[in-house]
N, C-alpha and C positions, 0 to 999 in steps of 0.2 A: 496554605503552603499543600491544601490534600489536594488543587488542583493541578500542583506544580508535582508532587507524587502520583496520579492518576498518567497526566502526563508522558512519566519515568519510566514507571512500567507499560507504555503503550509499549513507549519507543522500544523497550531491552526486550518487550514480546515482536516487534516486526523484525529487528533488528534478528533476533532464534529462525523466527521464520523467515529472515530473504538467507537467512543463513543452512536449514532444512532445503527452499526452495530451488538456492542452488547445487544444493548436493546430492536431490533425487537429480535434475536435467543433467548434471555432472555421466552420475550412474548412466540415464540415459541412456547419455552419445556415446560413454563406453561399451556400450555393449551391441549399439547402430542399433535400438529401438526407434530413435527418433536423426533423422536426419538434421540441418541446420535450421533448416524453415517449420520444426514438427517442435525444433526445439524454445521457438522466439514464440508460438504460439503457444510453447502451455509458461513457459516467462510471460508469457501479454496477460494466461488466462490466470495464471498463478500468485499474484499480482493488485489482478482486480477483486480473487478471492481475499486476495491479502486487506484490502482497501475498507474492499465494502466488510467483510466483517472489526475492522480496525471505529469502524463509522457505527454500524449497530451497535456496541458494546457501548461506545460513549454518548449512543441518543439515547439508551437504556438510562442506562444514569442522569443523564439531560434531566431538567425542571422545566425546561419551557424552548423552545427557537432548535430544535437538532440540525436543524439546515448552518446554524453557525457554530456549531459545535462538528458537522460534518470535515467544516471549512479548516475548521481552526487543525481538526488532528490531520486530515486531507493535508494539509500551506506544509503543514511540521513534518510531515514524514519526507513528503516533497523536496522541502529541503533535505534530507538526511539524504533521500535516491541522489541529486545535485553535487554535492558533495561526495559521496561517493564515488558516484563518473566521475567528479573533476579531478579523484588522488589518485585514482585506478587504470579510467580510461583516457585523464585527459583528453576527449575528442568535441569535438567546436559545439555551437546549439542550433539547432534542421530544425525545421515545423515538423519535421515527423514525431523528434519526441519532444514536440513544443506542445502538439495532439495529443502525443503519449501521457506525460503530464495531467494535463486536460482532462481526458478521462477519468483519471488516478485517481486526479480532484472529487470529481463529478460523481464515479462512482462509494467514493466517502462520505459525500452529500446526501446521497440520496438513503446510504445503507444507516446512518445518522437522521434518519427520517422516517425510515421502516423502525431504527430500532424505538426511537419516539413515541411515535405508534402502536408496538406490541407489547411494552412496559406494564406491568401484573399490579 
């Protein structure tokens, strides 16, 4: 039950972080600070930071095998992203999107590996 509570909290934080990121990027687009390519890059950097942070937090709480914790949280968050994309964008699955998801999962895995080593 404790693990389920941790995942629920992580998913809540993830959804709030995505909303904040979407708000900031749309604000930058409205004010013409970024153009389309700039907002795509900012989205990618923001998602990498979010996934790395989530992996780091789970790695700090893990007792061993931090890479598995990172894979679990990364896979869970990727499933949520896929569902959001299917619901709102209804785009097909492409190689570019697959590479994007793999990079995010690897980021959460590396974040958890760093988190388990930085445990105090």
